C-alpha positions as CSV (number, residue, x, y, z in Angstrom):
1,F,-21.9,5.6,158.6
2,N,-20.3,2.4,158.4
3,L,-22.0,-0.2,160.4
4,L,-21.6,-4.0,160.7
5,V,-23.8,-6.2,163.3
6,A,-20.8,-9.3,163.9
7,S,-23.2,-13.0,164.6
8,V,-21.8,-15.1,168.1
9,P,-22.7,-18.8,165.9
10,E,-21.4,-16.8,163.2
11,G,-17.7,-17.8,165.5
12,D,-14.7,-15.4,167.4
13,D,-12.5,-15.8,164.5
14,K,-14.7,-13.1,161.6
15,P,-11.7,-9.9,163.0
16,Y,-9.5,-12.0,162.7
17,K,-10.3,-13.8,158.8
18,Y,-11.8,-11.0,157.9
19,P,-9.4,-7.7,158.9
20,N,-10.2,-6.0,156.2
21,I,-14.0,-5.2,157.4
22,Y,-13.5,-4.8,160.7
23,R,-10.6,-1.8,159.9
24,G,-12.9,1.2,158.1
25,L,-15.5,0.5,160.7
26,E,-17.2,3.1,162.7
27,I,-19.8,0.8,164.6
28,L,-19.6,-2.5,165.5
29,I,-23.3,-4.6,166.7
30,I,-22.4,-7.9,168.4
31,N,-25.5,-9.3,167.9
32,K,-26.9,-12.6,169.9
33,V,-24.7,-12.5,172.5
34,D,-28.0,-14.5,175.2
35,L,-26.0,-17.1,172.1
36,Q,-23.3,-17.2,174.1
37,P,-23.2,-19.6,176.7
38,Y,-24.1,-21.9,173.5
39,V,-21.0,-22.3,171.4
40,E,-17.4,-21.3,171.1
41,F,-17.5,-17.6,171.4
42,K,-14.8,-15.9,173.6
43,M,-15.4,-12.8,173.5
44,D,-12.3,-11.4,174.8
45,Y,-11.1,-13.1,171.6
46,F,-13.3,-11.3,169.1
47,R,-12.7,-8.3,171.1
48,H,-8.6,-8.5,171.0
49,G,-8.9,-8.9,167.0
50,V,-10.9,-6.0,166.6
51,E,-9.4,-3.7,169.4
52,M,-6.5,-4.2,167.1
53,L,-7.4,-3.6,163.9
54,N,-9.9,-0.9,165.4
55,P,-8.8,1.2,168.2
56,G,-10.8,2.3,170.2
57,L,-14.4,1.5,167.6
58,I,-18.0,1.4,169.5
59,T,-19.5,-1.2,169.7
60,F,-23.0,-2.9,171.0
61,P,-22.9,-5.9,172.6
62,V,-26.7,-6.6,172.0
63,S,-29.7,-9.4,172.1
64,C,-32.9,-9.4,170.0
65,R,-34.1,-11.8,172.1
66,T,-33.7,-10.6,175.5
67,G,-33.6,-6.9,175.0
68,E,-29.7,-6.8,176.3
69,G,-27.7,-4.2,175.3
70,M,-30.4,-2.7,172.9
71,D,-31.5,0.2,174.6
72,A,-27.7,1.2,174.3
73,W,-27.7,1.0,171.0
74,I,-31.2,2.7,170.1
75,E,-30.4,5.6,172.4
76,W,-26.8,6.0,170.5
77,L,-28.6,5.6,167.6
78,S,-31.2,8.3,168.2
79,K,-28.8,10.6,169.2
80,K,-26.7,10.3,165.3
81,I,-30.0,10.5,163.9
82,T,-30.8,14.0,166.0
83,D,-27.2,15.0,165.4
84,F,-28.3,14.5,161.9
85,K,-31.3,16.6,161.7
86,N,-29.6,19.5,163.2
87,I,-27.2,20.0,160.5
88,V,-29.3,19.4,157.4
């Protein structure tokens, strides 16, 4: 699958600057969400840009440092791997 890891410190404008990248995605990981209070990053603005380009995109906001969101991401990924193994 086509996946992108976006990083909060890189800014909330990325979907607007690089729309073609976001249009073709199947999965979006928003990493370093624990840094949001310390940088200029408006999650609603970012998500709005993503939703305009790729409605319904599967998105996982995560923090590798705090573990936030990691369980959901790992659970989804594990299911996909199991599904793939069952097909092959």
